[in-house]
TIMI-2910 file (N, C-alpha, C, CB; in pm, 1 decimal, decimal comma, always signed):
<rs>
+----------+----------+----------+----------+----------+----------+----------+----------+----------+----------+----------+----------+------+
!      n_x !      n_y !      n_z !     ca_x !     ca_y !     ca_z !      c_x !      c_y !      c_z !     cb_x !     cb_y !     cb_z ! resn !
+----------+----------+----------+----------+----------+----------+----------+----------+----------+----------+----------+----------+------+
!  +1743,7 !  +8691,4 !   -974,9 !  +1629,2 !  +8725,3 !  -1062,3 !  +1555,1 !  +8805,9 !   -969,6 !  +1545,0 !  +8601,4 !  -1123,0 !  Met !
!  +1452,2 !  +8916,8 !  -1017,9 !  +1384,2 !  +8999,3 !   -960,7 !  +1258,8 !  +8961,5 !   -992,9 !  +1416,2 !  +9121,2 !   -986,0 !  Thr !
!  +1151,4 !  +9031,6 !   -880,2 !  +1056,6 !  +8923,4 !   -876,9 !   +942,3 !  +8940,4 !  -1000,1 !   +987,1 !  +8923,0 !   -727,0 !  Arg !
!   +977,8 !  +9040,2 !  -1098,6 !   +881,4 !  +9038,4 !  -1214,2 !   +964,8 !  +8917,8 !  -1293,7 !   +862,0 !  +9203,5 !  -1305,5 !  Trp !
!  +1039,9 !  +8900,6 !  -1314,6 !  +1122,7 !  +8796,8 !  -1380,3 !  +1071,4 !  +8675,3 !  -1344,0 !  +1266,0 !  +8801,4 !  -1347,6 !  Ser !
!  +1070,8 !  +8640,0 !  -1192,0 !  +1010,6 !  +8543,1 !  -1179,6 !   +847,7 !  +8529,5 !  -1210,6 !  +1046,1 !  +8518,2 !  -1068,6 !  Val !
!   +736,8 !  +8625,3 !  -1198,4 !   +619,1 !  +8625,6 !  -1240,2 !   +624,4 !  +8612,0 !  -1393,5 !   +552,9 !  +8739,5 !  -1190,3 !  Val !
!   +722,0 !  +8649,7 !  -1473,8 !   +696,2 !  +8627,8 !  -1596,4 !   +728,5 !  +8453,8 !  -1611,5 !   +786,6 !  +8734,9 !  -1688,2 !  Val !
!   +838,5 !  +8434,5 !  -1577,2 !   +841,7 !  +8279,1 !  -1599,6 !   +784,2 !  +8172,5 !  -1571,7 !   +913,8 !  +8241,5 !  -1573,2 !  Val !
!   +677,7 !  +8199,7 !  -1419,0 !   +586,1 !  +8105,4 !  -1427,4 !   +460,0 !  +8161,5 !  -1472,3 !   +574,9 !  +8039,3 !  -1308,6 !  Leu !
!   +439,9 !  +8270,2 !  -1537,4 !   +345,7 !  +8289,5 !  -1647,9 !   +346,7 !  +8199,8 !  -1733,7 !   +359,0 !  +8396,8 !  -1713,5 !  Ala !
!   +500,2 !  +8231,7 !  -1810,0 !   +509,3 !  +8124,4 !  -1949,8 !   +503,5 !  +7954,9 !  -1918,2 !   +675,5 !  +8152,0 !  -2033,7 !  Val !
!   +537,5 !  +7940,6 !  -1831,1 !   +537,1 !  +7800,6 !  -1754,2 !   +351,5 !  +7775,2 !  -1745,2 !   +633,3 !  +7817,9 !  -1563,8 !  Met !
!   +287,3 !  +7873,0 !  -1702,2 !   +145,6 !  +7832,2 !  -1722,7 !   +101,0 !  +7771,0 !  -1854,7 !    +65,2 !  +7945,7 !  -1702,8 !  Ser !
!   +129,2 !  +7898,2 !  -1926,1 !    +46,1 !  +7869,5 !  -2086,3 !   +111,3 !  +7768,0 !  -2138,2 !    +49,7 !  +7994,0 !  -2209,3 !  Leu !
!   +214,9 !  +7742,0 !  -2122,2 !   +299,8 !  +7608,1 !  -2169,8 !   +229,3 !  +7463,1 !  -2098,1 !   +482,2 !  +7626,4 !  -2108,9 !  Leu !
!   +203,6 !  +7451,6 !  -2008,0 !   +108,6 !  +7364,6 !  -1927,0 !    -30,6 !  +7327,6 !  -1999,9 !    +75,5 !  +7441,2 !  -1791,4 !  Ala !
!   -105,3 !  +7472,3 !  -2031,4 !   -236,1 !  +7497,5 !  -2083,8 !   -208,9 !  +7412,0 !  -2221,3 !   -278,8 !  +7671,1 !  -2100,5 !  Ala !
!   -103,7 !  +7456,7 !  -2261,4 !    -97,6 !  +7443,1 !  -2437,4 !    -72,5 !  +7292,1 !  -2440,6 !    +46,9 !  +7542,6 !  -2532,2 !  Ala !
!    -18,7 !  +7207,4 !  -2314,0 !    +14,3 !  +7065,6 !  -2363,5 !    -98,2 !  +6994,3 !  -2298,8 !   +167,8 !  +7003,5 !  -2319,9 !  Cys !
!   -206,0 !  +7059,1 !  -2237,2 !   -326,2 !  +6956,1 !  -2199,4 !   -407,3 !  +6951,9 !  -2283,3 !   -402,0 !  +6976,6 !  -2086,9 !  Asp !
!   -409,7 !  +7084,1 !  -2357,9 !   -497,7 !  +7123,1 !  -2513,3 !   -452,9 !  +7010,4 !  -2572,3 !   -456,4 !  +7276,9 !  -2617,3 !  Glu !
!   -322,3 !  +7034,4 !  -2632,3 !   -276,8 !  +6893,7 !  -2713,9 !   -292,6 !  +6781,4 !  -2687,3 !   -167,3 !  +6874,1 !  -2731,8 !  Ala !
!   -298,1 !  +6712,6 !  -2552,8 !   -365,3 !  +6610,0 !  -2526,2 !   -488,9 !  +6550,1 !  -2564,1 !   -368,7 !  +6618,1 !  -2440,2 !  Glu !
!   -609,3 !  +6664,7 !  -2546,1 !   -689,0 !  +6635,4 !  -2541,4 !   -760,1 !  +6604,7 !  -2745,8 !   -731,6 !  +6732,3 !  -2430,2 !  Glu !
!   -666,5 !  +6694,5 !  -2797,8 !   -661,0 !  +6692,6 !  -2963,2 !   -635,1 !  +6533,2 !  -2965,8 !   -518,2 !  +6802,6 !  -3050,9 !  Lys !
!   -487,0 !  +6539,7 !  -2943,3 !   -441,1 !  +6399,0 !  -2951,0 !   -566,8 !  +6235,2 !  -2935,9 !   -327,4 !  +6406,0 !  -2816,7 !  Ala !
!   -657,1 !  +6293,2 !  -2809,7 !   -749,2 !  +6170,2 !  -2756,9 !   -851,6 !  +6192,3 !  -2874,1 !   -823,4 !  +6182,9 !  -2578,3 !  Lys !
!   -865,2 !  +6339,8 !  -2898,2 !  -1010,8 !  +6342,8 !  -3012,5 !   -962,0 !  +6235,5 !  -3128,6 !  -1046,4 !  +6533,6 !  -3104,8 !  Glu !
!   -803,8 !  +6268,7 !  -3155,8 !   -765,7 !  +6248,1 !  -3298,5 !   -785,9 !  +6117,0 !  -3319,0 !   -626,5 !  +6285,8 !  -3336,8 !  Ala !
!   -784,4 !  +6024,4 !  -3187,1 !   -766,6 !  +5862,9 !  -3159,2 !   -902,4 !  +5829,6 !  -3213,5 !   -739,6 !  +5805,6 !  -2982,6 !  Gly !
!  -1005,1 !  +5837,3 !  -3138,3 !  -1134,7 !  +5847,2 !  -3140,9 !  -1161,4 !  +5864,2 !  -3275,2 !  -1186,3 !  +5944,6 !  -3058,6 !  Ala !
!  -1103,3 !  +5949,4 !  -3320,9 !  -1173,9 !  +5996,9 !  -3477,5 !  -1109,6 !  +5904,6 !  -3610,4 !  -1127,8 !  +6187,2 !  -3514,8 !  Arg !
!   -951,6 !  +5830,2 !  -3552,5 !   -894,9 !  +5778,5 !  -3642,8 !   -970,3 !  +5621,0 !  -3621,4 !   -732,6 !  +5801,6 !  -3630,9 !  Ala !
!  -1011,4 !  +5566,4 !  -3536,0 !  -1097,2 !  +5430,5 !  -3503,9 !  -1201,7 !  +5443,4 !  -3571,6 !  -1140,7 !  +5399,8 !  -3359,9 !  Ser !
!  -1259,8 !  +5558,6 !  -3549,1 !  -1406,8 !  +5515,7 !  -3622,7 !  -1395,3 !  +5535,0 !  -3785,6 !  -1545,6 !  +5625,4 !  -3562,7 !  Ala !
!  -1319,5 !  +5627,3 !  -3834,8 !  -1266,2 !  +5601,8 !  -3993,5 !  -1190,1 !  +5469,8 !  -4010,8 !  -1157,6 !  +5723,5 !  -4044,7 !  Glu !
!  -1137,5 !  +5429,1 !  -3908,0 !  -1106,0 !  +5283,5 !  -3962,1 !  -1216,0 !  +5192,1 !  -3973,5 !  -1009,5 !  +5213,5 !  -3876,7 !  Thr !
!  -1307,9 !  +5198,2 !  -3881,2 !  -1429,5 !  +5109,4 !  -3852,1 !  -1498,2 !  +5170,1 !  -3992,8 !  -1523,8 !  +5137,5 !  -3681,1 !  Phe !
!  -1533,2 !  +5279,8 !  -4057,2 !  -1570,5 !  +5278,5 !  -4181,6 !  -1558,6 !  +5204,5 !  -4259,8 !  -1545,1 !  +5343,5 !  -4226,1 !  Arg !
!  -1356,6 !  +5213,7 !  -4261,2 !  -1347,0 !  +5189,8 !  -4392,9 !  -1330,0 !  +5037,1 !  -4419,9 !  -1237,5 !  +5270,2 !  -4446,9 !  Val !
!  -1345,7 !  +4996,6 !  -4250,7 !  -1393,4 !  +4817,7 !  -4256,5 !  -1507,1 !  +4755,0 !  -4279,9 !  -1381,4 !  +4752,7 !  -4146,0 !  Ser !
!  -1590,6 !  +4857,9 !  -4257,3 !  -1738,4 !  +4811,0 !  -4307,7 !  -1755,6 !  +4846,2 !  -4465,1 !  -1866,5 !  +4895,8 !  -4216,1 !  Val !
!  -1724,4 !  +4930,8 !  -4500,3 !  -1689,3 !  +4979,3 !  -4687,0 !  -1632,6 !  +4839,4 !  -4730,8 !  -1535,4 !  +5135,2 !  -4724,8 !  Lys !
!  -1515,6 !  +4819,3 !  -4687,9 !  -1382,1 !  +4674,1 !  -4726,0 !  -1530,7 !  +4529,6 !  -4765,2 !  -1227,0 !  +4606,2 !  -4488,3 !  Ala !
!  -1592,2 !  +4553,8 !  -4666,1 !  -1688,7 !  +4423,5 !  -4675,8 !  -1793,9 !  +4392,0 !  -4787,7 !  -1769,8 !  +4423,4 !  -4558,6 !  Gln !
!  -1825,2 !  +4305,3 !  -4823,8 !  -1926,8 !  +4308,2 !  -4946,1 !  -2047,8 !  +4283,4 !  -4885,2 !  -1902,5 !  +4201,0 !  -5065,3 !  Asp !
!  -2134,7 !  +4398,6 !  -4896,6 !  -2248,8 !  +4402,1 !  -4847,5 !  -2351,2 !  +4357,8 !  -4925,0 !  -2269,4 !  +4509,0 !  -4809,3 !  Thr !
!  -2333,7 !  +4336,4 !  -5022,4 !  -2437,2 !  +4374,7 !  -5123,9 !  -2534,2 !  +4284,7 !  -5132,4 !  -2388,5 !  +4392,9 !  -5252,9 !  Glu !
!  -2505,7 !  +4168,3 !  -5080,8 !  -2602,5 !  +4036,2 !  -5068,8 !  -2686,8 !  +4011,8 !  -4938,8 !  -2513,5 !  +3907,0 !  -5081,1 !  Gly !
!  -2619,2 !  +4102,7 !  -4864,8 !  -2638,8 !  +4081,2 !  -4691,0 !  -2751,2 !  +4162,3 !  -4672,5 !  -2504,6 !  +4136,9 !  -4578,8 !  Asp !
!  -2850,7 !  +4143,4 !  -4577,0 !  -2960,0 !  +4174,5 !  -4578,4 !  -2913,9 !  +4321,6 !  -4478,4 !  -3066,4 !  +4049,3 !  -4531,1 !  Pro !
!  -3007,4 !  +4461,9 !  -4484,7 !  -2933,5 !  +4579,8 !  -4467,7 !  -2816,9 !  +4672,0 !  -4520,7 !  -2908,9 !  +4562,5 !  -4389,1 !  Gly !
!  -2734,2 !  +4583,2 !  -4610,7 !  -2647,5 !  +4608,4 !  -4626,6 !  -2478,7 !  +4683,1 !  -4527,8 !  -2710,9 !  +4647,9 !  -4701,9 !  Gly !
!  -2475,2 !  +4795,4 !  -4557,6 !  -2370,6 !  +4827,1 !  -4452,4 !  -2460,8 !  +4858,6 !  -4282,8 !  -2274,4 !  +4986,8 !  -4520,3 !  Val !
!  -2537,3 !  +4857,8 !  -4282,3 !  -2613,5 !  +4820,4 !  -4119,6 !  -2612,9 !  +4700,5 !  -4086,3 !  -2763,6 !  +4848,7 !  -4098,5 !  Arg !
!  -2563,0 !  +4578,4 !  -4161,3 !  -2564,3 !  +4424,4 !  -4125,7 !  -2498,2 !  +4462,2 !  -3987,8 !  -2469,2 !  +4301,7 !  -4239,0 !  Asn !
!  -2580,2 !  +4367,3 !  -3903,1 !  -2491,4 !  +4382,7 !  -3743,3 !  -2359,6 !  +4307,9 !  -3750,9 !  -2581,3 !  +4305,2 !  -3597,9 !  Val !
!  -2408,8 !  +4158,9 !  -3847,7 !  -2259,0 !  +4110,6 !  -3796,0 !  -2115,8 !  +4159,7 !  -3917,3 !  -2270,7 !  +3907,7 !  -3784,3 !  Arg !
!  -2158,5 !  +4208,3 !  -4023,8 !  -2053,1 !  +4324,8 !  -4043,2 !  -2025,6 !  +4425,6 !  -3954,3 !  -2079,9 !  +4394,2 !  -4145,6 !  Val !
!  -2115,4 !  +4492,6 !  -3904,3 !  -2076,2 !  +4583,5 !  -3794,4 !  -1979,1 !  +4533,8 !  -3718,3 !  -2178,5 !  +4617,3 !  -3710,3 !  Leu !
!  -2014,9 !  +4412,2 !  -3616,5 !  -1974,7 !  +4340,3 !  -3533,9 !  -1803,7 !  +4321,2 !  -3560,2 !  -2064,6 !  +4221,3 !  -3539,8 !  Arg !
!  -1814,2 !  +4244,4 !  -3683,2 !  -1648,2 !  +4238,3 !  -3711,7 !  -1569,0 !  +4312,1 !  -3727,6 !  -1609,6 !  +4192,8 !  -3793,4 !  Glu !
!  -1654,6 !  +4453,6 !  -3816,4 !  -1528,7 !  +4587,2 !  -3794,7 !  -1497,1 !  +4637,0 !  -3697,2 !  -1543,9 !  +4703,6 !  -3847,0 !  Ala !
!  -1587,8 !  +4612,3 !  -3557,1 !  -1590,2 !  +4637,1 !  -3472,8 !  -1459,3 !  +4596,3 !  -3377,7 !  -1696,3 !  +4607,5 !  -3457,9 !  Ala !
!  -1477,1 !  +4411,1 !  -3376,5 !  -1381,0 !  +4295,2 !  -3347,9 !  -1253,9 !  +4359,0 !  -3381,9 !  -1407,4 !  +4154,6 !  -3434,8 !  Asp !
!  -1228,7 !  +4402,9 !  -3525,5 !  -1094,0 !  +4407,9 !  -3607,4 !  -1014,4 !  +4535,9 !  -3560,6 !  -1122,9 !  +4416,1 !  -3777,4 !  Asp !
!  -1103,6 !  +4674,6 !  -3504,9 !  -1014,9 !  +4759,8 !  -3464,1 !   -875,8 !  +4721,0 !  -3349,9 !  -1105,6 !  +4855,2 !  -3413,5 !  Leu !
!   -771,2 !  +4818,4 !  -3363,1 !   -658,8 !  +4789,5 !  -3284,4 !   -670,4 !  +4910,9 !  -3179,9 !   -515,4 !  +4781,4 !  -3373,8 !  Pro !
!   -609,1 !  +4836,5 !  -3063,5 !   -635,6 !  +4954,2 !  -2965,3 !   -707,9 !  +4905,7 !  -2822,6 !   -737,1 !  +5066,6 !  -3043,8 !  Gly !
!   -740,6 !  +5043,8 !  -2776,2 !   -825,2 !  +5036,6 !  -2666,5 !   -994,3 !  +5073,1 !  -2717,1 !   -760,7 !  +5145,8 !  -2551,8 !  Lys !
!  -1005,7 !  +5106,2 !  -2845,1 !  -1168,4 !  +5136,1 !  -2885,3 !  -1240,5 !  +5093,0 !  -2825,8 !  -1222,1 !  +5103,1 !  -2993,7 !  Ala !
!  -1367,4 !  +5156,5 !  -2804,4 !  -1510,2 !  +5107,0 !  -2733,8 !  -1555,3 !  +5141,0 !  -2849,8 !  -1586,4 !  +5175,5 !  -2589,6 !  Asn !
!  -1657,1 !  +5053,2 !  -2909,5 !  -1746,9 !  +5079,6 !  -3013,7 !  -1921,0 !  +5017,1 !  -2933,9 !  -1678,1 !  +4980,9 !  -3175,5 !  Val !
!  -2024,0 !  +5108,0 !  -2914,2 !  -2099,3 !  +5072,4 !  -2875,7 !  -2265,4 !  +5142,4 !  -2975,5 !  -2057,4 !  +5095,4 !  -2734,7 !  Val !
!  -2330,1 !  +5061,7 !  -2943,6 !  -2466,0 !  +5081,4 !  -3038,2 !  -2492,9 !  +5047,5 !  -3167,9 !  -2495,1 !  +5198,8 !  -3051,8 !  Gly !
!  -2459,1 !  +4919,7 !  -3168,8 !  -2447,3 !  +4809,1 !  -3222,6 !  -2565,3 !  +4745,4 !  -3160,7 !  -2316,9 !  +4747,9 !  -3206,2 !  Ile !
!  -2734,6 !  +4789,7 !  -3250,0 !  -2801,5 !  +4706,2 !  -3179,9 !  -2922,7 !  +4638,5 !  -3320,5 !  -2870,1 !  +4799,7 !  -3031,4 !  Asp !
!  -2939,4 !  +4513,9 !  -3264,3 !  -3080,2 !  +4464,7 !  -3359,5 !  -3185,6 !  +4417,1 !  -3233,7 !  -3040,7 !  +4300,7 !  -3490,5 !  Asp !
!  -3254,1 !  +4532,8 !  -3165,4 !  -3365,2 !  +4485,7 !  -3081,1 !  -3490,1 !  +4414,4 !  -3157,1 !  -3416,6 !  +4608,0 !  -3004,0 !  Gly !
!  -3517,7 !  +4365,4 !  -3271,6 !  -3605,0 !  +4308,7 !  -3346,0 !  -3541,2 !  +4157,9 !  -3435,9 !  -3653,4 !  +4431,4 !  -3437,3 !  Asn !
!  -3418,4 !  +4155,9 !  -3414,0 !  -3331,9 !  +4065,9 !  -3434,6 !  -3364,4 !  +4020,7 !  -3569,2 !  -3330,3 !  +3967,5 !  -3333,6 !  Gly !
!  -3375,0 !  +4108,0 !  -3683,2 !  -3346,6 !  +4093,2 !  -3808,9 !  -3222,5 !  +4097,2 !  -3884,7 !  -3407,0 !  +4161,1 !  -3850,7 !  Asp !
!  -3121,1 !  +4132,6 !  -3839,1 !  -2980,8 !  +4104,1 !  -3877,5 !  -2918,4 !  +4257,0 !  -3897,3 !  -2972,5 !  +4002,9 !  -4024,1 !  Gly !
!  -3013,5 !  +4388,1 !  -3884,1 !  -3015,8 !  +4503,2 !  -3915,2 !  -2987,5 !  +4579,2 !  -3773,3 !  -3141,4 !  +4530,8 !  -3989,7 !  Ile !
!  -2859,1 !  +4685,7 !  -3817,8 !  -2876,1 !  +4803,2 !  -3677,7 !  -3040,6 !  +4859,6 !  -3672,1 !  -2754,6 !  +4973,3 !  -3708,1 !  Asp !
!  -3090,6 !  +4878,1 !  -3537,9 !  -3191,1 !  +4945,8 !  -3557,8 !  -3225,9 !  +5130,4 !  -3612,1 !  -3229,3 !  +4912,2 !  -3445,4 !  Asp !
!  -3080,9 !  +5195,1 !  -3539,7 !  -3086,7 !  +5326,6 !  -3618,1 !  -2975,7 !  +5376,5 !  -3684,9 !  -3121,6 !  +5427,2 !  -3539,9 !  Asp !
!  -2881,8 !  +5269,1 !  -3712,4 !  -2765,8 !  +5361,1 !  -3806,7 !  -2678,4 !  +5453,0 !  -3706,8 !  -2851,1 !  +5479,1 !  -3929,5 !  Gly !
!  -2674,5 !  +5429,2 !  -3624,3 !  -2593,0 !  +5545,3 !  -3552,2 !  -2483,6 !  +5409,7 !  -3491,8 !  -2703,8 !  +5667,4 !  -3405,6 !  Val !
!  -2349,4 !  +5462,0 !  -3463,3 !  -2243,8 !  +5391,7 !  -3411,0 !  -2142,6 !  +5490,4 !  -3318,0 !  -2170,2 !  +5324,8 !  -3533,8 !  Val !
!  -2160,0 !  +5460,8 !  -3222,8 !  -2026,2 !  +5568,3 !  -3131,4 !  -1908,3 !  +5471,9 !  -3095,1 !  -2087,9 !  +5647,1 !  -2950,2 !  Glu !
!  -1761,6 !  +5565,8 !  -3143,9 !  -1658,8 !  +5485,8 !  -3107,1 !  -1567,5 !  +5566,8 !  -2999,2 !  -1581,9 !  +5441,6 !  -3235,7 !  Val !
!  -1540,7 !  +5493,8 !  -2905,9 !  -1487,7 !  +5569,9 !  -2765,2 !  -1353,0 !  +5540,3 !  -2771,3 !  -1551,9 !  +5516,6 !  -2613,1 !  Lys !
!  -1253,5 !  +5645,7 !  -2716,7 !  -1104,4 !  +5610,3 !  -2711,6 !  -1079,6 !  +5692,1 !  -2602,4 !  -1008,2 !  +5640,1 !  -2843,8 !  Val !
!   -997,1 !  +5579,1 !  -2457,7 !  -1007,2 !  +5680,6 !  -2407,6 !  -1187,2 !  +5787,6 !  -2320,0 !   -936,2 !  +5727,8 !  -2526,6 !  Asp !
!  -1159,3 !  +5904,7 !  -2319,5 !  -1255,0 !  +5985,3 !  -2294,4 !  -1317,3 !  +6075,7 !  -2395,3 !  -1215,1 !  +6047,6 !  -2204,5 !  Asp !
!  -1276,8 !  +5990,7 !  -2506,4 !  -1343,0 !  +6127,8 !  -2646,8 !  -1386,8 !  +5991,8 !  -2726,0 !  -1182,4 !  +6273,8 !  -2771,1 !  Glu !
!  -1497,3 !  +6069,2 !  -2808,0 !  -1571,1 !  +5986,2 !  -2909,8 !  -1564,5 !  +6054,9 !  -3040,8 !  -1720,7 !  +5962,2 !  -2870,6 !  Phe !
!  -1597,5 !  +5978,4 !  -3107,0 !  -1668,6 !  +5976,0 !  -3301,6 !  -1767,5 !  +5902,2 !  -3292,6 !  -1571,9 !  +5898,7 !  -3446,1 !  Ala !
!  -1866,6 !  +5958,0 !  -3398,0 !  -1999,6 !  +5944,7 !  -3442,5 !  -2005,7 !  +5838,8 !  -3572,6 !  -2054,5 !  +6093,6 !  -3479,0 !  Cys !
!  -2076,2 !  +5736,9 !  -3598,9 !  -2041,6 !  +5652,8 !  -3733,3 !  -2205,0 !  +5675,3 !  -3732,9 !  -1951,1 !  +5464,9 !  -3734,2 !  Val !
!  -2249,0 !  +5712,3 !  -3864,5 !  -2364,7 !  +5732,4 !  -3938,8 !  -2379,1 !  +5650,3 !  -4053,4 !  -2373,7 !  +5859,2 !  -3976,1 !  Thr !
!  -2491,2 !  +5550,2 !  -4024,2 !  -2481,4 !  +5450,5 !  -4112,0 !  -2600,5 !  +5427,3 !  -4234,7 !  -2470,9 !  +5338,3 !  -4025,1 !  Leu !
!  -2618,5 !  +5456,1 !  -4397,3 !  -2715,7 !  +5522,9 !  -4431,3 !  -2818,8 !  +5379,1 !  -4441,6 !  -2682,6 !  +5624,0 !  -4566,7 !  Pro !
!  -2931,3 !  +5379,4 !  -4437,5 !  -3054,4 !  +5294,3 !  -4465,5 !  -3039,5 !  +5205,3 !  -4589,7 !  -3179,4 !  +5385,5 !  -4485,5 !  Glu !
!  -2991,8 !  +5294,6 !  -4672,1 !  -2929,4 !  +5182,8 !  -4816,8 !  -2830,2 !  +5273,8 !  -4837,2 !  -3037,7 !  +5146,2 !  -4985,7 !  Ser !
!  -2757,3 !  +5189,8 !  -4956,4 !  -2643,7 !  +5294,1 !  -5005,8 !  -2504,5 !  +5251,0 !  -4912,7 !  -2698,6 !  +5478,2 !  -4971,1 !  Gly !
!  -2382,2 !  +5280,8 !  -4968,8 !  -2292,9 !  +5292,7 !  -4837,9 !  -2221,9 !  +5415,6 !  -4819,5 !  -2188,1 !  +5188,4 !  -4832,6 !  Asp !
!  -2267,2 !  +5504,3 !  -4816,0 !  -2223,0 !  +5654,9 !  -4767,3 !  -2221,0 !  +5660,3 !  -4623,2 !  -2323,7 !  +5774,0 !  -4817,1 !  Asp !
!  -2148,4 !  +5621,2 !  -4555,1 !  -2093,1 !  +5643,0 !  -4418,9 !  -2023,1 !  +5769,1 !  -4395,7 !  -2002,5 !  +5539,0 !  -4385,8 !  Ile !
!  -2125,7 !  +5822,2 !  -4248,9 !  -2038,2 !  +5948,3 !  -4238,2 !  -2005,8 !  +5923,2 !  -4075,2 !  -2127,4 !  +6114,6 !  -4283,6 !  Asp !
!  -1907,8 !  +5994,8 !  -4074,9 !  -1781,9 !  +5991,1 !  -3946,4 !  -1791,1 !  +6139,8 !  -3892,1 !  -1592,9 !  +5955,5 !  -4011,7 !  Val !
!  -1847,5 !  +6173,2 !  -3748,1 !  -1795,0 !  +6293,7 !  -3756,3 !  -1714,6 !  +6277,7 !  -3603,6 !  -1915,1 !  +6421,3 !  -3782,2 !  Ser !
!  -1642,8 !  +6393,0 !  -3524,8 !  -1606,1 !  +6395,1 !  -3436,4 !  -1703,1 !  +6430,3 !  -3308,9 !  -1516,2 !  +6454,6 !  -3463,8 !  Gly !
!  -1706,1 !  +6384,9 !  -3210,4 !  -1772,1 !  +6405,0 !  -3078,6 !  -1902,4 !  +6308,2 !  -3033,2 !  -1818,9 !  +6551,5 !  -3080,8 !  Gly !
!  -1982,7 !  +6300,2 !  -2944,8 !  -2045,9 !  +6220,3 !  -2935,4 !  -2148,4 !  +6188,3 !  -3068,4 !  -2090,1 !  +6246,7 !  -2822,2 !  Arg !
!  -2214,0 !  +6078,6 !  -3053,3 !  -2334,6 !  +6105,8 !  -3115,1 !  -2505,8 !  +6159,9 !  -3098,5 !  -2332,8 !  +6018,6 !  -3148,2 !  Cys !
!  -2582,2 !  +6192,8 !  -3154,7 !  -2651,3 !  +6288,1 !  -3058,4 !  -2802,1 !  +6231,1 !  -3075,1 !  -2631,7 !  +6464,5 !  -3101,3 !  Ser !
+----------+----------+----------+----------+----------+----------+----------+----------+----------+----------+----------+----------+------+
</rs>
């Protein structure tokens, strides 16, 4: 093999390694987003019509978080004043080092999920 052939082979291998790293990061991000979507579906599937706070009901949110499979970590379910309703309507789902954000409305059940950390 000539010197240029070795350089080309090494360059191709470097590009493949970078592509694999990017694919792994996207897969992790998809894992957080998928878990957040599962959380959303679980909350919407529960009958929250008679519950205080509707989809922001802390009991409903904790049950949905407990039902998530795998190693998803749900943070941001807060009830500082003890009324049984999540204070800010923002819940973050973490899988490995990736995040997704779930935004819960004050009224209705139009729950939004976005990729990345909650701001």
